[in-house]
Every structure is written in C-alpha cells, then in structure tokens.
C-alpha positions in Angstrom: 25.6 52.7 -5.6 26.2 53.5 -9.2 28.8 51.7 -11.3 29.8 52.6 -14.9 30.7 49.5 -17.0 32.4 49.9 -20.3 34.3 47.5 -22.6 35.9 46.8 -26.0 37.1 50.3 -27.0 39.9 48.7 -29.1 42.3 51.6 -28.9 39.8 54.4 -29.0 41.2 56.1 -25.9 39.4 59.3 -26.5 36.0 57.8 -26.0 37.0 56.4 -22.6 38.1 59.8 -21.4 34.9 61.4 -22.7 32.6 58.9 -21.0 34.5 59.3 -17.7 34.3 63.1 -17.9 30.6 63.1 -18.7 29.8 60.7 -15.8 31.5 62.0 -12.7 28.7 61.0 -10.3 29.5 57.2 -10.4 31.0 55.4 -7.5 33.2 53.1 -9.6 34.2 52.4 -13.1 34.8 48.8 -14.5 36.5 48.2 -17.9 35.8 44.7 -19.2 38.9 44.5 -21.4 40.1 45.0 -25.0 41.2 48.6 -24.3 44.4 48.0 -26.3 45.8 50.6 -24.0 48.5 50.9 -21.4 48.1 50.3 -17.7 49.9 53.6 -17.1 47.2 55.5 -19.0 45.5 58.0 -16.6 42.1 56.5 -17.4 42.9 53.4 -15.4 44.0 55.2 -12.3 40.6 55.0 -10.5 39.2 52.2 -12.7 38.9 48.4 -12.2 40.1 46.7 -15.4 40.9 43.3 -16.9 42.8 41.9 -19.9 40.9 41.2 -23.0 42.0 38.9 -25.8 43.5 41.9 -27.6 45.3 43.3 -24.6 49.0 42.4 -24.5 50.2 44.5 -21.5 51.4 42.3 -18.6 49.8 44.7 -16.1 46.2 43.8 -17.0 44.8 41.1 -14.7 42.6 38.3 -16.1 39.9 38.8 -13.5 38.9 41.1 -10.7 36.8 40.4 -7.7 35.9 43.5 -5.7 33.5 44.2 -2.9 31.8 47.5 -3.0 29.2 48.2 -0.2 27.4 44.9 0.0 28.1 43.7 -3.5 30.7 41.1 -4.6 31.5 42.2 -8.1 33.3 39.8 -10.5 34.7 41.0 -13.8 36.5 39.2 -16.6 36.6 39.8 -20.3 34.7 36.6 -21.1 36.8 34.9 -23.8 38.0 32.2 -21.4 34.4 31.4 -20.4 32.8 30.8 -23.8 30.4 33.8 -23.5 29.8 33.7 -27.3 27.9 30.5 -26.7 26.2 30.9 -23.3 26.9 32.0 -19.7 27.2 28.5 -18.1 30.9 28.5 -17.4 30.8 32.2 -16.3 27.9 31.5 -14.0 29.8 28.6 -12.4 32.7 30.9 -11.8 30.4 33.5 -10.3 28.8 31.0 -8.0 32.3 29.8 -6.9 33.2 33.4 -6.0 29.9 34.2 -4.5 29.4 37.1 -6.8 26.3 39.3 -6.8 27.2 41.0 -10.0 29.3 39.9 -13.0 30.6 42.3 -15.7 32.0 40.9 -18.9 32.6 42.0 -22.6 34.1 40.2 -25.5 31.0 39.6 -27.6 30.5 43.3 -28.4 26.8 42.7 -27.8 25.0 44.4 -24.8 22.9 42.2 -22.5 21.5 41.7 -19.0 20.6 38.4 -17.4 19.5 37.4 -13.9 20.5 33.9 -12.9 20.7 32.3 -9.5 20.5 35.6 -7.6 23.3 37.1 -9.7 23.2 40.0 -12.2 25.2 39.5 -15.4 25.9 42.6 -17.5 27.6 43.0 -20.8 27.9 46.7 -21.6 28.4 46.0 -25.3 31.3 47.6 -27.2 31.8 51.3 -26.9 33.6 51.4 -30.3 32.8 48.3 -32.3 29.3 47.2 -31.5 27.7 44.0 -32.9 24.3 42.4 -32.9 20.8 43.8 -32.6 21.9 47.2 -31.2 25.0 47.8 -33.4 23.2 50.7 -35.1 23.4 52.7 -31.8 27.1 53.0 -32.6 28.5 51.9 -29.2 27.2 51.5 -25.7 28.2 51.4 -22.0 26.1 50.7 -19.0 25.5 52.2 -15.6 24.3 49.8 -12.9 22.5 51.2 -9.9 22.3 48.8 -6.9 20.0 49.4 -3.9 18.9 47.1 -1.1 15.8 46.2 -3.1 16.7 46.3 -6.8 19.3 46.6 -9.6 18.7 49.0 -12.5 20.8 48.6 -15.6 20.8 51.6 -18.0 22.5 51.7 -21.3 24.0 54.9 -22.8 25.3 55.7 -26.3 28.7 57.2 -27.1 27.4 60.7 -26.3 26.3 59.5 -22.8 22.7 59.8 -23.8 20.3 57.4 -22.0 18.7 54.7 -24.2 15.6 54.3 -22.1 14.1 51.5 -24.2 17.0 49.3 -23.0 16.7 50.0 -19.3 16.1 47.0 -17.1 15.0 46.8 -13.4 15.4 43.6 -11.4 14.1 43.1 -7.9 16.6 41.7 -5.4 
C-alpha cells in the first residue's frame, strides 16, 4: 500500500493538483490541513482531509480515522495536540484509537517517528516549509506499508525523491 501525505499548502491549489497528477500510482491521498481551500474543490474528491487552524470551511472534519488494508490511519492537523512542543498528546490519542499510522501537519517541519508500534509522519509544508529542510522549498511524503516494514519517502515540489530523507522502519 502506498499513501501520499501532504499538508499546509495555504491556498496554493495548483501545487496540490500537480502533485496529485504526478503521483497517480498511490492507493490513497491524505491532506493534513491548512489547504485554505473549499471542500467542493475537485482535489478533495478522492482525498482524505482535515481542518487546519487556517481552514474556515465547515465541511472540513477535525480528524479522520480510516482503515485501509490492515492499517488504522489517524489524521489530524496537530494544532489541538501541541505538536510544536512534542507528540505526547497526539500519541495518547493514537493509542486510544488503536492507530498504526498517524499523519499530521501544522509545524511545517517534516519528520518521522516510531513510538509504541505506531508510525508518526509529518510531511512538512508543500508551500511554506520551516526548519532544517526549509531550503528544499516544500515537501510531501509517500508512505509505503507492507507486512514487514514502513518506508517513508519525502519528495520536493517537483515530485523528485529526496533519498537522503528516506526512512525504513521494521514492523
């Protein structure tokens, strides 16, 4: 299973459509919030999405819990869980929901963590990156899950793999 995870485009709708068009071989797309778009936008038709702190459309849910194949995937923007400080509150919510994977945004900083048999992925911001990898100019992630491992690959705005950021975690 391959899942595209993207976040924090802050009104840059064109980049969402470009990334989706350049990655047709994924099984699902998750948008972690702060799209500043409309629920009726065609991008969201086959996409799981949540409300970010800059989304004001009533149609955006605060969180999503979806089971795909054998994976319970939990997604939220992250602002209500203090992700700028640490993942403690988010990890507690993930445990409560029995999530295998958690996708979140908000910080605009990409990252991968493995805690208590759960994969946490922040794809970074596709349009307004911050932190150590801001010079890349925006990122998204593709998570590949098999029975034995998770692989998290990061890509730039042109859908070019950034191999130095790839992470493999055994399940």
